[in-house]
N, C-alpha and C positions, 0 to 999 in steps of 0.2 A: 495474283488476281485469279479468282475462281470463274469457271465457265458456268453459265446458268443451265439448268436442266431443261432443254427444249422439248423433250418428249412429252411433257405434261401441258404444253401450250397448244392451242388450236392451230391447225395448218392454215396458212393463208396463201392464196394463189398470187403469183407475181403479176404486176400490171403488164399489159401488152405493150411492147416497145416498138412494134411495127405492124403494119397491115399485113394480113396473111393472104397470099395469092397462091392457091393450090397448083397453079401452073408455073410458078417460079419459086421453087423451094431450095434453090441452090445454096442459100445462106445456111439452111438447116443441114443440108448434105455436107457442106464444108465442116461444120461443127462435129457432126457424127464421125466423119473421117478423121478429124483431128483427135477426138477423144478415143476413138477405137483404133488409132494407128493404122488406118486403112489406106493402102496404096493403090494407085490406078491399076497396076499389074494384077493385084489380087482381085479387084473388082471385075476386070476382064475375065480372069480365070473363073470366078464364081458365076458370072452371067453365062459364059460358054458352057459350063457344067449344067446350068439350068436350061440350056437350049435357046438362049437369047443371043442372036447375032449382033455383036457390037465390036467396035474397034477401039483401040486405046485413045485415039484422038477425041472420040465422042465422050468417053469416060472422063478424060481430062477437061473437057469443055464444061462439065458440070461443076468443077471446082475452081474455076477462075472467076475473077471479078466481073460483074456485069458490064463493065466498060471495056473489057478486053475483046478484041476481034474474034477470039476463039470461043467466046461465051455461047452456050446453048442452054436454054432453060430446062430444068428438070421438073417433072410434075410430081405431085404427091404419090401417085400410083407407081411411078418409076422409082421413087425413093423407097417405098415399101418393098417393091420387087427386089431392088438391089440389096436391101438389108436382109430379106429372107434368103436370097441367094448366098449372101455372105455367111449367114448362120448355117445353112446347109453345107457349104464348103468347109467351114471350120469343124462342123460335126463329123464330116467324113474324114478329115485329116486327123481328128482325135480318135476315131473309131478303133484303130488297131490297139490303142492303149487301154480300151475299155472292153470288158466281156460283152459279147453279142447278146442282145435280148431277143427272145422269141417274139414274133409279131403279135401273137395274142396277148402278150404281157405289156405291150407298148402303150396300151391305153387308147389305141386308135379305134373308135367305135365303128368306123366303116369296115375295117378289117375284121373286127369281131362279128359284125353282122354278116359279112360275106362267108365267114367260116362256119356260122351257125346253121 
């Protein structure tokens, strides 16, 4: 059986299967953690590195079912902050294996402006 070439077909958005509440994004956070193999300990470490005071119990409360007594809703802003902190942590962990780039070559326009 051959697989159809999907690259020539138009993209279609999937239907919304749930209402979106930006104050309760726990279901999305759980999916991200599952796909990214993100553990609570790593999230705590990343948030502490970003200067966010958080304990493991709070981080774990974002990943439990909403019927669980330990459930605490995570907001869209928290979800984004957590992901950015995780990216920053992983980049610093990878940094020794990559050659350092000078700040002016990093493409950061703010740094370039300050140096000019």
